MARFI-667936 format. One record per residue (C-alpha): residue in one letter; x, z, y. Coordinates in steps of 0.2 Angstrom, whole numbers, padded with zeros to 4 digits, always signed. Layout:
aXZY ...
END
This chain:
m+0000+0000+0000 r+0007-0005+0017 y+0003+0008+0030 r+0012+0022+0039 n+0004+0039+0041 n+0009+0054+0051 s-0002+0069+0048 a+0004+0078+0064 f+0009+0065+0077 y+0001+0076+0091 d-0002+0094+0091 l-0020+0101+0095 k-0015+0105+0113 r-0010+0087+0116 v-0026+0081+0107 k-0037+0092+0118 y-0028+0085+0134 i-0030+0067+0128 n-0049+0070+0125 s-0051+0078+0142 e-0042+0065+0152 i-0048+0049+0143 q-0066+0053+0148 k-0061+0049+0166 h-0057+0031+0161 f-0071+0025+0151 i-0078+0008+0155 n-0095+0000+0151 r-0094-0013+0137 r-0105-0018+0122 d-0100-0014+0104 n-0098-0028+0091 p-0097-0020+0074 a-0087-0030+0061 g-0097-0042+0051 l-0111-0035+0040 a-0104-0017+0041 t-0115-0002+0044 k-0108+0007+0059 t-0117+0022+0066 s-0104+0030+0077 t-0104+0029+0096 i-0090+0019+0104 k-0083+0022+0122 y-0070+0010+0129 a-0054+0012+0140 r-0042+0000+0147 f-0024+0003+0140 e-0017+0003+0158 a-0028+0018+0162 v-0023+0029+0147 k-0006+0023+0141 h+0002+0039+0150 l-0008+0050+0138 l-0001+0041+0123 e+0018+0045+0127 k+0030+0058+0122 p+0030+0054+0108 s+0023+0036+0110 c+0011+0030+0097 i+0014+0013+0103 e+0033+0015+0100 a+0029+0021+0082 v+0019+0005+0078 l+0033-0006+0085 q+0047+0004+0076 w+0037+0002+0059 n+0034-0016+0062 e+0053-0019+0066 e+0059-0009+0051 e+0047-0014+0038 i+0035-0027+0042 g+0042-0040+0054 y+0026-0048+0062 d+0027-0057+0078 l+0017-0046+0091 n+0011-0050+0108 f+0015-0038+0122 l+0002-0024+0124 t-0005-0028+0142 g-0014-0016+0153 d-0031-0025+0152 k-0031-0022+0133 i-0047-0012+0128 l-0045+0003+0117 n-0060+0010+0106 y-0064+0029+0107 n-0074+0032+0092 i-0086+0047+0091 y-0094+0051+0074 p-0106+0065+0074 k-0114+0072+0058 d-0122+0059+0047 t-0113+0044+0055 e-0101+0032+0046 y-0093+0015+0046 s-0094+0005+0030 w-0081-0006+0022 h-0074-0019+0035 i-0058-0027+0042 d-0053-0028+0060 a-0052-0046+0065 m-0053-0057+0081 p-0067-0069+0084 m-0061-0086+0080 s-0046-0088+0091 v-0035-0103+0090 a-0020-0094+0098 y-0018-0077+0090 d-0023-0065+0076 m-0025-0046+0075 k-0010-0039+0066 f-0011-0020+0066 t-0024-0006+0068 c-0017+0010+0075 l-0029+0025+0073 l-0026+0042+0081 n-0037+0057+0076 l-0043+0065+0092 s-0055+0077+0083 e-0052+0095+0090 s-0056+0104+0073 k-0057+0100+0055 i-0072+0090+0049 e-0081+0088+0033 g-0083+0070+0026 g-0077+0057+0038 d-0064+0052+0026 l-0054+0036+0030 y-0052+0024+0015 l-0040+0009+0014 f-0042-0004+0000 e-0028-0014-0007 t-0028-0014-0026 g-0042-0001-0026 p-0049+0012-0014 l-0037+0025-0007 c-0043+0040+0003 i-0030+0045+0016 k-0034+0064+0017 e-0019+0067+0029 f-0028+0057+0042 n-0042+0071+0043 n-0029+0082+0053 p-0032+0083+0072 g-0017+0073+0080 a-0014+0062+0064 l-0009+0044+0067 i-0011+0030+0054 i-0005+0012+0056 f-0010-0002+0044 p-0012-0021+0044 s-0029-0025+0052 f-0034-0036+0038 t-0034-0021+0026 p-0052-0017+0021 h-0056+0001+0027 k-0071+0013+0029 v-0075+0030+0036 t-0087+0040+0025 k-0102+0049+0032 i-0098+0065+0042 t-0106+0080+0034 e-0100+0093+0047 g-0092+0092+0064 t-0088+0078+0075 r-0074+0065+0071 k-0066+0057+0086 t-0053+0043+0085 l-0044+0031+0096 t-0041+0013+0090 i-0027+0002+0097 w-0026-0016+0090 f-0010-0026+0091 n-0012-0045+0091 g+0001-0058+0088 p+0003-0077+0086 k-0008-0085+0072 f-0002-0081+0054 r+0006-0096+0047 
END
């Protein structure tokens, strides 16, 4: 399985700070769930330029670039300030069924990586992240507040139904030239 996981990328103090600050930068935008997937979470949006300072020291952007350089080798586009990030809120009884992250039919580029940051402020029940390559794999370490996971965007994944608590994540996608 090709993914990178860090179950304690940010501490709880940093998670709370990111949550309090990112809310000041939400923008209006309509959500487009992937394909035929069931998605019952709430999505808020922020431009990368407005929140990138929250994602430094350590930088989750640099973590993606380092992993790509050391192990994957995709050609990636520069992450511009107008890039839209998804702030996902999963209260009790919400989920996101199996899907892949992909761009609408673009002739110029493809989505290469999905980077998820767990911004939940407490442990939750349910809400497990599964990746599917040769079979479903539950990434239990991602349930920790402050956890970071990076995986190729074409990897099927899902979030199981939340049974207790509220799951919050930030999604950053990295694009690059078309796969050849």
